[in-house]
C-alpha positions as CSV (number, residue, x, y, z in Angstrom):
1,M,15.8,174.9,106.0
2,K,12.4,175.6,104.7
3,N,9.0,176.5,105.8
4,I,7.2,173.6,107.3
5,V,3.4,172.7,107.8
6,R,2.7,170.4,110.7
7,V,-0.7,168.8,111.5
8,I,-1.3,167.6,115.0
9,I,-4.0,164.9,115.4
10,P,-5.7,164.7,118.9
11,D,-7.4,161.6,120.5
12,S,-9.8,159.7,118.3
13,H,-10.4,156.5,120.4
14,G,-10.5,153.8,117.9
15,A,-14.0,152.5,117.3
16,H,-15.3,155.6,119.2
17,I,-14.1,158.0,116.4
18,A,-16.6,160.5,115.1
19,I,-16.8,159.8,111.4
20,E,-17.8,163.3,110.3
21,A,-14.9,164.9,112.3
22,R,-12.5,162.3,110.9
23,D,-13.5,163.0,107.4
24,A,-13.3,166.8,107.9
25,L,-9.7,166.4,109.1
26,V,-8.8,164.2,106.1
27,R,-10.1,166.8,103.7
28,D,-8.1,169.5,105.4
29,I,-5.1,167.5,105.4
30,K,-5.3,167.2,101.6
31,R,-5.6,170.9,101.4
32,L,-2.6,171.5,103.7
33,A,-0.2,168.9,102.2
34,P,1.7,168.9,105.5
35,D,5.4,168.0,105.8
36,E,5.0,166.5,109.3
37,I,2.1,164.9,111.3
38,V,2.1,164.3,115.0
39,W,-0.5,161.9,116.5
40,L,-1.1,162.8,120.1
41,G,-2.1,159.3,121.3
42,D,-5.3,157.6,122.3
43,H,-6.2,156.6,118.7
44,L,-6.9,153.1,120.1
45,D,-9.4,153.1,122.9
46,C,-8.3,149.7,124.1
47,G,-11.7,149.0,125.7
48,G,-13.2,145.7,126.2
49,T,-10.6,143.2,127.5
50,F,-8.0,145.7,128.3
51,N,-10.2,148.4,129.9
52,S,-9.2,149.0,133.5
53,H,-12.5,150.8,134.4
54,Q,-15.6,149.0,135.7
55,R,-18.3,148.5,133.1
56,N,-21.8,149.6,134.2
57,Y,-23.9,148.9,131.0
58,T,-24.3,145.9,128.9
59,K,-23.7,148.1,125.8
60,E,-20.1,148.6,127.0
61,M,-19.6,144.9,126.9
62,T,-19.8,145.0,123.1
63,E,-16.4,147.0,122.9
64,S,-13.6,145.0,121.6
65,Y,-9.9,145.6,120.9
66,A,-10.4,144.2,117.4
67,D,-13.0,146.8,116.4
68,D,-10.6,149.5,117.8
69,V,-7.8,148.2,115.7
70,D,-9.9,148.1,112.5
71,A,-11.1,151.6,113.0
72,A,-7.7,153.1,113.9
73,N,-6.0,151.3,111.0
74,E,-8.6,152.8,108.7
75,F,-8.0,156.2,110.1
76,V,-4.2,155.9,109.8
77,D,-4.6,154.7,106.2
78,L,-6.8,157.7,105.3
79,V,-4.3,160.2,106.8
80,S,-1.2,158.5,105.1
81,K,-3.0,158.6,101.7
82,A,-4.0,162.3,102.2
83,A,-0.4,163.2,103.1
84,P,1.9,160.6,101.4
85,K,5.0,162.8,101.8
86,A,4.6,163.7,105.5
87,S,6.9,162.2,108.2
88,Q,4.8,160.9,111.1
89,D,5.3,160.6,114.8
90,Y,2.8,158.7,117.0
91,L,2.8,159.3,120.7
92,E,1.4,156.6,123.0
93,G,-1.6,157.8,125.1
94,N,-2.9,156.4,128.3
95,H,-5.4,154.3,126.4
96,E,-2.8,152.6,124.3
97,A,-0.9,152.0,127.5
98,H,-3.9,149.8,128.8
99,V,-2.4,146.9,126.9
100,E,0.9,147.1,128.7
101,R,-0.7,147.7,132.1
102,W,-3.0,144.7,131.5
103,A,0.2,142.6,130.5
104,A,1.9,143.9,133.7
105,R,-0.9,142.9,136.0
106,N,-1.7,139.5,134.4
107,M,1.6,138.1,133.2
108,H,4.1,136.7,135.7
109,S,7.2,137.3,133.5
110,K,8.5,140.5,131.8
111,K,9.7,138.3,129.0
112,D,6.2,136.9,128.5
113,A,4.7,140.4,128.8
114,D,7.2,141.8,126.2
115,M,6.3,138.9,123.9
116,L,2.6,139.7,124.2
117,L,3.2,143.4,123.3
118,E,5.3,142.4,120.4
119,R,2.3,140.5,119.0
120,I,-0.7,142.5,119.9
121,G,0.7,145.8,121.2
122,P,-0.5,149.0,119.6
123,A,2.6,149.5,117.5
124,K,2.2,146.1,116.1
125,V,-1.5,146.0,115.4
126,L,-1.2,149.3,113.6
127,D,1.8,148.2,111.7
128,L,3.6,151.3,112.4
129,K,7.1,150.0,111.6
130,R,6.1,149.1,108.1
131,R,4.3,152.4,107.7
132,G,7.5,154.2,108.6
133,I,5.7,155.9,111.7
134,K,7.8,156.4,114.8
135,Y,6.1,155.2,118.0
136,F,7.0,156.8,121.3
137,R,5.8,154.9,124.5
138,C,4.6,156.8,127.4
139,S,6.8,154.8,129.8
140,E,10.0,155.8,128.0
141,M,12.1,158.9,127.7
142,Y,13.4,160.3,124.5
143,Q,15.8,163.0,123.0
144,G,17.3,163.3,126.5
145,L,14.1,165.0,127.9
146,S,13.1,164.5,131.6
147,I,9.4,163.8,130.8
148,P,8.5,160.3,129.6
149,G,6.4,159.9,126.4
150,T,7.4,163.4,125.2
151,I,9.3,164.6,122.1
152,R,10.6,168.0,120.9
153,K,10.4,169.4,117.3
154,G,12.1,172.6,117.0
155,K,10.7,175.0,119.5
156,V,7.7,173.0,120.4
157,F,7.2,170.0,122.9
158,F,4.5,167.3,122.1
159,T,3.1,165.1,124.9
160,H,-0.1,163.1,125.3
161,G,-1.0,165.1,128.5
162,I,-0.2,165.5,132.1
163,S,-3.4,167.1,133.2
164,F,-7.2,166.8,132.4
165,S,-8.3,169.8,134.4
166,R,-10.2,172.7,133.2
167,N,-7.0,174.8,133.3
168,A,-4.9,172.0,131.8
169,A,-3.3,174.4,129.3
170,Q,-1.9,176.5,132.1
171,V,-0.8,173.4,133.9
172,H,1.2,172.3,130.9
173,L,2.7,175.8,130.4
174,D,3.8,176.1,134.0
175,R,5.2,172.6,134.0
176,F,7.0,172.8,130.7
177,G,8.0,176.4,130.8
178,A,8.0,176.2,127.0
179,S,5.7,175.8,124.1
180,V,3.8,172.5,124.3
181,V,1.0,170.8,122.5
182,F,-0.9,168.1,124.2
183,G,-4.1,166.0,123.9
184,H,-6.1,164.0,126.6
185,C,-8.5,166.8,127.5
186,H,-10.8,166.5,124.5
187,R,-11.3,170.3,124.7
188,S,-9.9,172.9,122.5
189,M,-7.9,175.3,124.7
190,G,-4.8,177.4,124.6
191,V,-2.8,180.0,126.6
192,I,0.1,182.2,125.7
193,E,2.3,184.0,128.1
194,R,5.5,186.3,128.0
195,T,8.1,185.9,130.7
196,V,11.2,188.0,131.7
197,T,13.4,185.5,129.8
198,S,11.2,184.7,126.8
199,S,9.3,186.8,124.3
200,G,6.4,184.4,124.7
201,H,5.5,180.6,124.5
202,G,2.1,178.8,124.7
203,A,0.3,175.6,125.5
204,W,-2.5,174.2,123.3
205,C,-4.9,171.2,123.1
206,P,-6.6,170.9,119.7
207,G,-9.6,169.1,121.1
208,T,-10.7,165.5,120.0
209,L,-12.0,163.6,117.1
210,A,-13.9,161.1,119.3
211,K,-17.7,161.0,119.8
212,L,-18.5,164.0,122.1
213,Q,-20.9,162.2,124.5
214,P,-19.9,158.6,125.4
215,L,-22.1,156.3,127.4
216,Y,-20.1,156.5,130.5
217,R,-20.7,160.3,130.7
218,H,-24.5,160.0,130.4
219,T,-25.1,162.0,133.6
220,A,-22.4,164.6,132.9
221,P,-22.7,166.3,129.5
222,T,-19.2,166.8,128.3
223,T,-17.6,170.2,127.1
224,W,-15.5,168.3,124.6
225,T,-15.0,169.9,121.2
226,W,-13.8,168.6,117.8
227,G,-10.8,170.0,116.2
228,F,-7.1,169.5,115.2
229,G,-3.9,171.5,115.3
230,V,-1.9,173.2,112.5
231,E,1.6,174.8,112.9
232,F,3.2,176.9,110.2
233,V,7.0,176.8,110.9
234,A,9.5,179.2,109.6
235,P,13.2,178.2,108.8
236,S,14.1,180.1,112.0
237,G,12.0,177.6,114.0
238,N,9.5,180.4,114.9
239,F,6.0,179.2,114.3
240,V,2.3,180.0,114.5
241,H,0.0,177.4,116.1
242,V,-3.7,177.3,115.1
243,N,-6.5,175.1,116.7
244,V,-8.8,174.4,113.8
245,P,-12.4,173.8,115.1
246,I,-14.7,171.3,113.4
247,F,-18.4,171.9,113.9
248,A,-21.4,169.7,113.9
249,G,-21.9,167.8,110.8
250,G,-18.2,167.8,110.0
251,K,-17.9,171.4,109.0
252,S,-14.4,172.8,109.2
253,M,-13.6,176.5,108.5
254,L,-10.1,175.8,107.3
255,A,-11.0,176.0,103.7
256,E,-12.7,179.5,104.0
257,M,-9.9,180.7,106.1
258,T,-7.1,179.6,103.7
259,R,-8.9,181.1,100.6
260,R,-9.1,184.4,102.3
261,V,-5.5,184.3,103.3
262,A,-4.2,183.2,99.9
């Protein structure tokens, strides 16, 4: 048993990743030297061919799975190089699942659909098996849990997300009844509650690392925020969760914060 540092990486959306936010995260990972990394999913946008949403602009027709794969592979390479000793878990998000849903709609045989996923599915194109990164599909259950695509590490659950609403943190806390970290919302949020049977648990979304104003939201300015999560875990399993914000220009406050704490 030892103290553990865990970094949680929220949605980055492949070719739609914000480079300044990505680079700020990588610099912070080098400072933190984490023992564990959890990817919350949607690190491939899976637009273009696999996008299930109607395209409204010709610029959206330039999106490709190939570009997503290249950007996501570069991101995983940077993180793995910054934290070579960290174990890594990758939760499939609803965007990675676009590939499986496309296969289910267009293939007429499960065997053929499985063959396609084995060749061009997210886990394959990101070479996660060779990298030693565990991949958890959002359509499967793990660790005996009743919620698919969800894992538990010590006293914390991790899932891509079951709500996108403004009060998504409260929804996750109510549904899980335990501490949980989720992505999907692209907004930094958190809530902590004490109950009769618990001294306290919380739900947190670290934000996003994707561009903050995509084309399809041109008439609805987003409230999205850049950031990532850090957890300092004691041998007892007790932990402190921190949402680390990344500001415009790729400015993270983590270096200043940790120098003062040290």
